[in-house]
C-alpha positions as a Markdown table, in Angstrom:
| # | Residue | x | y | z |
|---|---|---|---|---|
| 1 | Met | 94.1 | -48.2 | 15.6 |
| 2 | Thr | 90.5 | -47.1 | 16.1 |
| 3 | Tyr | 88.6 | -44.0 | 15.0 |
| 4 | Thr | 85.8 | -42.7 | 17.0 |
| 5 | Leu | 83.2 | -40.2 | 15.8 |
| 6 | Arg | 82.1 | -37.6 | 18.3 |
| 7 | Lys | 78.9 | -35.6 | 17.7 |
| 8 | Gln | 77.7 | -32.5 | 19.5 |
| 9 | Lys | 73.9 | -32.7 | 20.1 |
| 10 | Ser | 73.5 | -29.0 | 20.7 |
| 11 | Ala | 75.1 | -28.2 | 17.4 |
| 12 | Tyr | 72.8 | -30.7 | 15.7 |
| 13 | Ala | 69.8 | -29.0 | 17.2 |
| 14 | Leu | 71.1 | -25.6 | 16.2 |
| 15 | Ser | 71.8 | -26.7 | 12.6 |
| 16 | Leu | 68.3 | -28.3 | 12.4 |
| 17 | Leu | 66.7 | -25.1 | 13.7 |
| 18 | Leu | 68.6 | -22.9 | 11.2 |
| 19 | Cys | 67.7 | -25.2 | 8.3 |
| 20 | Leu | 64.1 | -25.2 | 9.2 |
| 21 | Ile | 64.0 | -21.4 | 9.5 |
| 22 | Gly | 65.7 | -21.2 | 6.1 |
| 23 | Ile | 63.2 | -23.6 | 4.5 |
| 24 | Phe | 60.3 | -21.8 | 6.0 |
| 25 | Ala | 61.6 | -18.4 | 4.6 |
| 26 | Ile | 62.0 | -19.8 | 1.1 |
| 27 | Leu | 58.6 | -21.6 | 1.2 |
| 28 | Thr | 57.0 | -18.4 | 2.4 |
| 29 | Thr | 58.5 | -16.5 | -0.5 |
| 30 | Leu | 57.4 | -19.1 | -3.1 |
| 31 | Trp | 53.9 | -19.3 | -1.6 |
| 32 | Lys | 53.6 | -15.5 | -1.9 |
| 33 | Ile | 54.6 | -15.4 | -5.6 |
| 34 | Trp | 53.4 | -18.7 | -6.9 |
| 35 | Pro | 50.1 | -17.5 | -8.4 |
| 36 | Gln | 51.8 | -15.0 | -10.6 |
| 37 | Ile | 54.6 | -17.4 | -11.7 |
| 38 | Ser | 52.2 | -20.2 | -12.6 |
| 39 | Val | 50.4 | -18.2 | -15.3 |
| 40 | Ala | 53.4 | -16.3 | -16.7 |
| 41 | Asp | 54.9 | -16.9 | -20.1 |
| 42 | Asn | 58.5 | -16.5 | -18.9 |
| 43 | Pro | 58.5 | -17.9 | -15.3 |
| 44 | Phe | 62.2 | -17.1 | -14.5 |
| 45 | Ser | 62.0 | -13.4 | -15.5 |
| 46 | Thr | 58.7 | -13.1 | -13.7 |
| 47 | Phe | 60.2 | -14.7 | -10.6 |
| 48 | Leu | 63.1 | -12.3 | -10.4 |
| 49 | Asn | 60.8 | -9.3 | -11.0 |
| 50 | Leu | 58.4 | -10.3 | -8.3 |
| 51 | Leu | 61.3 | -10.9 | -5.8 |
| 52 | Trp | 62.4 | -7.3 | -6.2 |
| 53 | Asp | 58.9 | -5.7 | -6.5 |
| 54 | Gln | 56.6 | -7.4 | -4.0 |
| 55 | Lys | 56.7 | -6.8 | -0.3 |
| 56 | Leu | 55.6 | -8.9 | 2.7 |
| 57 | Asp | 54.2 | -7.5 | 5.9 |
| 58 | Phe | 55.2 | -9.4 | 9.0 |
| 59 | Ile | 54.4 | -6.7 | 11.5 |
| 60 | Pro | 52.2 | -3.7 | 10.7 |
| 61 | Asn | 54.2 | -0.7 | 9.3 |
| 62 | Ile | 57.3 | -3.0 | 8.7 |
| 63 | Glu | 57.7 | -4.3 | 5.1 |
| 64 | Phe | 60.3 | -6.7 | 3.7 |
| 65 | Arg | 61.0 | -7.3 | 0.1 |
| 66 | Leu | 60.8 | -10.9 | -0.9 |
| 67 | Ile | 64.4 | -10.9 | -2.1 |
| 68 | Tyr | 65.5 | -10.2 | 1.5 |
| 69 | Leu | 63.5 | -13.2 | 2.7 |
| 70 | Met | 64.9 | -15.4 | 0.0 |
| 71 | Ile | 68.5 | -14.4 | 0.9 |
| 72 | Leu | 67.8 | -15.0 | 4.6 |
| 73 | Gly | 66.5 | -18.5 | 3.7 |
| 74 | Asp | 69.7 | -19.3 | 1.7 |
| 75 | Val | 72.0 | -18.0 | 4.4 |
| 76 | Met | 70.2 | -19.9 | 7.1 |
| 77 | Ile | 70.3 | -23.2 | 5.2 |
| 78 | Val | 74.0 | -22.8 | 4.3 |
| 79 | Ser | 74.9 | -21.9 | 7.9 |
| 80 | Gly | 72.9 | -24.8 | 9.3 |
| 81 | Val | 74.7 | -27.3 | 7.0 |
| 82 | Leu | 78.1 | -25.8 | 7.9 |
| 83 | Ile | 77.4 | -26.1 | 11.6 |
| 84 | Trp | 76.2 | -29.7 | 11.1 |
| 85 | Ile | 79.4 | -30.5 | 9.3 |
| 86 | Leu | 81.7 | -28.8 | 11.8 |
| 87 | Ser | 80.0 | -30.5 | 14.8 |
| 88 | Arg | 81.3 | -33.9 | 13.8 |
| 89 | Arg | 84.9 | -34.9 | 14.7 |
| 90 | Trp | 86.9 | -38.0 | 14.2 |
| 91 | Phe | 89.3 | -39.0 | 17.0 |
| 92 | Tyr | 92.1 | -41.4 | 16.7 |
| 93 | Leu | 92.4 | -43.9 | 19.6 |
| 94 | Pro | 95.7 | -45.7 | 19.4 |
| 95 | Gly | 96.1 | -49.4 | 20.4 |
| 96 | Lys | 93.9 | -51.2 | 22.8 |
| 97 | Thr | 91.4 | -49.2 | 24.7 |
| 98 | Leu | 90.3 | -50.0 | 28.3 |
| 99 | Trp | 87.6 | -48.8 | 30.5 |
| 100 | Leu | 88.7 | -47.5 | 34.0 |
| 101 | Gln | 86.6 | -46.7 | 37.0 |
| 102 | Cys | 87.4 | -44.2 | 39.7 |
| 103 | Pro | 87.1 | -45.7 | 43.3 |
| 104 | Phe | 85.9 | -42.4 | 44.6 |
| 105 | Cys | 83.2 | -41.1 | 42.2 |
| 106 | Lys | 82.5 | -44.5 | 40.6 |
| 107 | Lys | 82.5 | -42.9 | 37.1 |
| 108 | Lys | 84.0 | -44.7 | 34.1 |
| 109 | Trp | 86.2 | -43.4 | 31.3 |
| 110 | Arg | 88.0 | -44.9 | 28.3 |
| 111 | Thr | 91.8 | -44.8 | 28.0 |
| 112 | Ser | 94.3 | -46.0 | 25.4 |
| 113 | Glu | 96.6 | -48.0 | 27.7 |
| 114 | Asp | 96.8 | -49.5 | 31.2 |
| 115 | Lys | 98.0 | -46.9 | 33.7 |
| 116 | Gly | 98.8 | -47.4 | 37.4 |
| 117 | Leu | 98.2 | -43.9 | 38.8 |
| 118 | Val | 96.1 | -41.3 | 37.0 |
| 119 | His | 94.0 | -38.2 | 37.6 |
| 120 | Cys | 90.3 | -39.0 | 37.3 |
| 121 | Pro | 88.8 | -36.8 | 34.5 |
| 122 | His | 85.5 | -36.4 | 36.5 |
| 123 | Cys | 86.6 | -35.7 | 40.1 |
| 124 | Arg | 90.2 | -34.6 | 39.3 |
| 125 | Gln | 91.7 | -36.8 | 42.1 |
| 126 | Leu | 94.9 | -38.8 | 41.8 |
| 127 | Val | 93.7 | -42.4 | 42.0 |
| 128 | His | 94.6 | -46.0 | 41.3 |
| 129 | Pro | 91.7 | -46.8 | 38.8 |
| 130 | Arg | 90.0 | -50.2 | 38.6 |
| 131 | Met | 89.8 | -51.8 | 35.1 |
| 132 | Val | 86.2 | -52.5 | 34.1 |
| 133 | Lys | 85.0 | -54.9 | 31.3 |
C-alpha cells in the first residue's frame, strides 16, 4: 500500500503568477495611500475612506478606485491558493509496484502487478513488456 503525490507544474506556475499579481495589486494600493495613513489619528477609518475616495490612473483617461484594486488583489491571491491546492493529488498504488519497458518504443511505466500481455500507455500497442529494475 503506497501513496504517490502527483503535482501539475503548469498549475503551480499559474497559481504563482496569480498570487504575484494579487500581491502586486495590494502593495500598489498600500503604496498609494500609506502617506495619509501614517499621519492619521484613526488609521483604519482613514484607510477605508481613502480606498473609496482615491483613484489610480493606469492608462490616461481610465481611472480605477483603489477599492477595486484591493478586491482584485484579494481575489487573485485566493484563486492562486485554490489552484495550488487543487493541483496536488494523492494516488493509491496497491501492492508491489514494478517498472515495465515496451520493446517497441523503449519507454518505461510503473504498474501495480506483473502482467504478461498489456497495452503500452505510450505507443498503444499490445506488447509483452520487459521488467526493469
